[in-house]
C-alpha positions as CSV (number, residue, x, y, z in Angstrom):
1,X,-6.8,-25.0,7.1
2,X,-5.1,-23.2,4.2
3,X,-4.6,-19.9,6.2
4,X,-2.6,-21.5,9.0
5,X,-0.8,-23.8,6.5
6,X,0.5,-20.9,4.3
7,X,1.2,-18.5,7.1
8,X,3.2,-21.2,8.9
9,X,5.1,-21.8,5.7
10,X,5.9,-18.0,5.4
11,X,7.0,-18.0,9.1
12,X,9.3,-21.0,8.7
13,X,10.9,-19.3,5.7
14,X,11.0,-15.8,7.2
15,X,14.8,-15.4,7.4
16,X,15.1,-16.8,3.8
17,X,12.6,-14.3,2.5
18,X,14.2,-11.4,4.3
19,X,17.5,-12.3,2.7
20,X,15.8,-12.3,-0.7
21,X,14.2,-8.9,0.1
22,X,17.5,-7.3,1.1
23,X,19.0,-8.7,-2.1
24,X,16.3,-7.3,-4.2
25,X,16.7,-3.9,-2.5
26,X,20.4,-3.8,-3.2
27,X,20.0,-4.9,-6.8
28,X,17.2,-2.5,-7.6
29,X,19.2,0.5,-6.3
30,X,22.5,-0.8,-7.8
31,X,20.9,-0.7,-11.4
32,X,20.1,3.0,-10.9
33,X,22.5,5.9,-11.2
34,X,20.8,7.7,-8.3
35,X,20.3,4.5,-6.3
36,X,18.0,4.9,-3.3
37,X,17.6,8.6,-4.1
38,X,15.5,7.7,-7.1
39,X,12.9,5.9,-4.9
40,X,12.5,9.3,-3.3
41,X,12.5,11.5,-6.3
42,X,10.0,9.7,-8.4
43,X,7.2,10.0,-5.9
44,X,7.9,13.6,-5.2
45,X,7.8,14.5,-8.8
46,X,4.2,13.4,-8.6
47,X,3.8,15.4,-5.5
48,X,5.0,18.4,-7.2
49,X,2.7,17.9,-10.1
50,X,-0.4,17.3,-8.0
51,X,0.5,20.3,-5.8
52,X,0.7,22.7,-8.8
53,X,-2.5,21.4,-10.5
54,X,-4.8,20.9,-7.5
55,X,-3.2,23.2,-4.9
56,X,-2.6,26.3,-7.1
57,X,-4.4,25.6,-10.4
58,X,-7.8,24.4,-9.0
59,X,-7.7,25.7,-5.3
60,X,-5.7,28.9,-5.9
61,X,-3.4,28.0,-2.9
62,X,-6.4,28.0,-0.4
63,X,-5.8,26.0,2.8
64,X,-7.9,23.1,3.9
65,X,-9.2,23.2,7.5
66,X,-6.3,25.6,8.3
67,X,-3.6,23.4,6.8
68,X,-1.5,24.2,3.8
69,X,-2.8,22.0,0.8
70,X,0.6,20.5,0.4
71,X,0.4,19.1,4.1
72,X,-3.1,18.0,3.6
73,X,-2.3,16.2,0.5
74,X,0.8,14.5,1.6
75,X,-1.0,13.0,4.6
76,X,-3.1,11.1,2.1
77,X,-0.7,10.7,-0.8
78,X,2.2,9.1,1.0
79,X,0.0,6.0,2.1
80,X,-1.4,5.9,-1.4
81,X,2.1,5.4,-2.8
82,X,2.6,2.5,-0.5
83,X,-0.7,0.9,-1.4
84,X,-0.3,1.3,-5.2
85,X,3.2,0.2,-5.4
86,X,2.4,-2.7,-3.1
87,X,-0.6,-3.8,-5.2
88,X,1.0,-3.6,-8.5
89,X,4.4,-5.1,-7.6
90,X,2.9,-7.8,-5.3
91,X,0.4,-8.9,-7.9
92,X,3.0,-9.3,-10.6
93,X,5.7,-10.9,-8.2
94,X,5.0,-14.5,-9.2
95,X,5.2,-13.8,-12.9
96,X,8.3,-11.7,-12.7
97,X,10.2,-14.0,-10.5
98,X,9.0,-17.4,-12.0
99,X,12.3,-18.2,-13.6
100,X,14.0,-18.0,-10.2
101,X,11.6,-19.3,-7.6
102,X,10.8,-22.5,-9.5
103,X,14.3,-23.4,-10.1
104,X,15.4,-23.0,-6.5
105,X,12.2,-24.3,-5.1
106,X,11.6,-21.0,-3.1
107,X,8.1,-21.1,-1.4
108,X,5.8,-19.3,-3.7
109,X,3.5,-17.8,-1.0
110,X,6.5,-15.8,0.4
111,X,7.0,-14.0,-2.9
112,X,4.1,-11.5,-2.7
113,X,4.9,-10.9,1.1
114,X,8.6,-10.2,0.2
115,X,7.4,-7.5,-2.4
116,X,5.3,-5.8,0.3
117,X,8.3,-5.6,2.7
118,X,10.3,-4.1,0.0
119,X,7.5,-1.5,-0.6
120,X,7.5,-0.8,3.2
121,X,11.1,0.0,3.1
122,X,10.5,2.7,0.6
123,X,7.4,3.8,2.5
124,X,9.3,4.4,5.7
125,X,11.9,6.6,3.9
126,X,9.0,8.7,2.4
127,X,7.3,9.0,5.8
128,X,10.5,10.4,7.3
129,X,10.8,13.0,4.5
130,X,7.0,13.9,5.0
131,X,7.7,14.3,8.8
132,X,10.5,16.7,7.9
133,X,8.2,18.7,5.5
134,X,5.5,18.8,8.3
135,X,8.1,20.3,10.7
136,X,9.1,22.9,8.2
137,X,5.4,24.0,7.9
138,X,4.9,24.1,11.7
139,X,3.1,20.7,12.1
140,X,4.8,19.1,15.1
141,X,4.6,15.5,16.3
142,X,2.0,14.5,18.8
143,X,0.8,11.4,20.6
144,X,-1.8,10.9,17.8
145,X,1.0,10.0,15.3
146,X,1.5,6.7,17.1
147,X,-1.7,5.7,15.5
148,X,0.4,5.4,12.3
149,X,1.7,2.1,13.7
150,X,-1.8,0.7,13.6
151,X,-2.5,2.0,10.1
152,X,0.7,0.8,8.7
153,X,0.1,-2.6,10.2
154,X,-3.4,-2.7,8.8
155,X,-2.0,-1.6,5.3
156,X,0.6,-4.4,5.4
157,X,-2.0,-7.0,6.3
158,X,-4.4,-5.6,3.7
159,X,-1.7,-5.6,0.9
160,X,-0.7,-9.1,1.9
161,X,-4.2,-10.4,1.6
162,X,-5.0,-8.7,-1.7
163,X,-1.7,-9.7,-3.4
164,X,-2.1,-13.2,-2.4
165,X,-5.2,-13.2,-4.4
166,X,-4.0,-11.0,-7.2
167,X,-0.7,-12.7,-7.7
168,X,-2.5,-16.0,-8.5
169,X,-4.9,-14.2,-10.9
170,X,-2.1,-12.5,-12.8
171,X,-0.2,-15.8,-13.0
172,X,-3.3,-17.5,-14.4
173,X,-4.4,-14.5,-16.6
174,X,-1.4,-12.2,-17.3
175,X,-3.5,-9.7,-19.2
176,X,-5.3,-8.8,-15.9
177,X,-2.2,-6.8,-14.9
178,X,-2.9,-4.2,-17.4
179,X,-6.6,-4.0,-16.3
180,X,-5.3,-3.7,-12.6
181,X,-3.2,-0.7,-13.5
182,X,-6.4,1.0,-14.9
183,X,-8.4,0.0,-11.8
184,X,-5.8,1.4,-9.4
185,X,-5.9,4.8,-11.4
186,X,-9.7,4.8,-11.0
187,X,-9.3,4.0,-7.2
188,X,-6.8,6.8,-6.9
189,X,-9.4,9.5,-8.1
190,X,-12.2,7.9,-6.3
191,X,-10.4,8.0,-2.9
192,X,-10.4,11.5,-1.2
193,X,-6.5,12.0,-1.5
194,X,-6.6,15.2,-3.6
195,X,-10.1,16.3,-3.1
196,X,-12.5,16.8,0.0
197,X,-15.5,14.7,0.4
198,X,-17.4,17.3,2.5
199,X,-19.9,18.0,-0.3
200,X,-20.7,14.4,-1.1
201,X,-24.3,13.3,-0.7
202,X,-24.8,11.1,2.4
203,X,-25.6,7.9,0.5
204,X,-22.5,8.3,-1.7
205,X,-20.3,8.9,1.3
206,X,-21.7,5.6,2.8
207,X,-20.7,3.7,-0.4
208,X,-17.3,5.4,-0.4
209,X,-16.8,4.4,3.3
210,X,-16.7,0.7,2.3
211,X,-13.4,1.3,0.5
212,X,-10.5,0.1,2.7
213,X,-8.2,2.4,0.9
214,X,-10.2,5.3,2.0
215,X,-10.0,3.9,5.5
216,X,-6.2,3.9,5.3
217,X,-5.9,7.3,3.8
218,X,-8.4,8.9,6.2
219,X,-6.8,7.2,9.0
220,X,-3.3,8.7,8.2
221,X,-4.8,12.0,7.7
222,X,-6.8,11.9,10.8
223,X,-3.8,10.8,13.0
224,X,-1.4,13.3,11.6
225,X,-3.7,16.5,11.3
226,X,-7.0,16.0,13.0
227,X,-5.8,14.4,16.4
228,X,-8.0,11.3,15.9
229,X,-7.2,7.7,17.3
230,X,-8.0,4.8,15.4
231,X,-10.2,3.4,18.3
232,X,-12.4,6.4,18.0
233,X,-14.2,4.6,15.2
234,X,-14.9,1.1,16.5
235,X,-17.4,0.4,13.7
236,X,-14.6,0.7,11.1
237,X,-12.5,-1.7,13.0
238,X,-15.4,-4.1,13.1
239,X,-16.0,-3.7,9.4
240,X,-12.6,-3.8,7.7
241,X,-10.7,-6.3,9.9
242,X,-13.2,-9.2,9.1
243,X,-13.1,-8.1,5.4
244,X,-9.3,-8.3,5.1
245,X,-9.2,-11.6,7.2
246,X,-11.7,-13.2,4.7
247,X,-9.5,-11.9,1.9
248,X,-6.5,-13.3,3.5
249,X,-8.2,-16.8,4.1
250,X,-9.1,-16.8,0.4
251,X,-5.7,-15.7,-0.8
252,X,-4.0,-18.4,1.3
253,X,-6.4,-21.1,-0.2
254,X,-5.6,-19.8,-3.7
255,X,-1.8,-19.9,-2.9
256,X,-2.2,-23.6,-1.6
257,X,-4.5,-24.5,-4.4
258,X,-2.3,-23.4,-7.4
259,X,1.3,-23.8,-5.9
260,X,1.9,-27.2,-7.5
261,X,0.3,-26.2,-10.7
262,X,2.5,-23.2,-11.1
263,X,5.4,-25.4,-10.7
264,X,4.2,-27.8,-13.5
265,X,3.7,-24.8,-15.7
266,X,7.2,-23.4,-15.2
């Protein structure tokens, strides 16, 4: 079965993959004057912009459920940064690294996974900064924050599954990468990251509930602010895990199906 074959390949090459990931992180930071600091500043420039526009310009500084808008927004925006960067960089990974991976016979299926690990590294840094901001605003850690382990794990598997698929699509049709950027922008505004879904009609809310990105964002927010556990919503677990497992199976099949063809095209 393609799933076990590809996952076994990734596992056998895990140390090699992690060495490549660490090399990529060092090279990426070395090419920037501010190094790792830039990976922190760039997202928070966006945070500041959204805070001014939505927090003060639109909401007039009003809190949401007793939480400052900045805190409420960060709890959804930080996971979005991980998702967005993971999808975009993972989807273009095979195309960007084609010149190297085909020369050294690097296992192609490990390339998207390595990109997700790189994004996870930056995500952890942003989480730590977010926790500091929370403490400054009087939002203190609780046992519910441990749910983030589950949601980060779910996000990692979700990103692995979808980039296994999209990295093949982008390799076959490079123009799709431009369309993907537009689709991610649409998903950003269709996901309740900067706005409340309280006033959505019930049938619209049911449609939105099928979005796995919403599941991740709302899970982060519920764990950090609303004292919710992931197992409080078993129907969500029963819906989303089979979804991403099917995506992962399909992605692994695509990776195995086109691996040799990509080498021939190199």
